[in-house]
N, C-alpha and C positions, 0 to 999 in steps of 0.2 A: 490416498495412500502415502505412506511415509517415504521420503526420498531414500534411495539406497545407492551405494557405490558397487558396481558390478566388478568383481575381481575373479577371473576364471569362471567357475560354476557357482561361486558364492555371491550373495547379495548382502553387503555389509552396511550397517548404519554409518553415516558419515562421521559421527563422533568417534566411533570405535576405529574406523579407518584412519582418522587423523591421529588418534592416540597411539595406535600401533606404529604409524609412520614416525612419530616423535620418539617413541620408546626404542625403536630399532636404530635410530640415528647414532652412529659411532660404535655400534656393537659388532659390525662386520657381517651381520645377518642381512641378506638381501630381502627386500620387501616381497618381491615376486616369489622367492623360495619359501618365505614364511607362510604366505597365503596358500601356496600349493600344498604345503605340508598340512595346514589346517584343513584344507578341503579333503585330503586323503584320510585324515583322522575322522572327519565328519562322515565320509562315505563308509568307512570301516565300522564305525561304532553306532551310527544313528539307529539302525534297525534293532540292534541289541538293546540300546538305551530305551527305545520305545517299548520293547518287551518287558524290560525291568520296571518301567514306570507303570505298565499295566498290572504287573504282579504286585507292586506296591499298593496300587489302588484297591486291588482285590483284598490284600491283607488288611488294609486300613478299614475297608468296609466290613470285613469279618470281625475285626476288633471292635468297631463301633456297634455292631449288632450284639456282640457278647456283653458289652457294658450296658 
C-alpha cells in the first residue's frame, strides 16, 4: 500500500502534503485550517460527486450504444 500522511480524517499522498506545506508558506493560511477546510469540502460534496459520475457513465453508455 502507498504511504499516506494522515491529517484529520484525510489520508494524503506525501508528495501532495509536502507541496501544500510549501505552497502555504508565507501566505498566512494555517496548514491545519487548510486541511480541515478540504476535509469539510470532501465530506459535503463526495456523495453528490459520486452520483454525478454515475450519471455521466450512464449517459456515456447510452451515447456509445447510439453510435
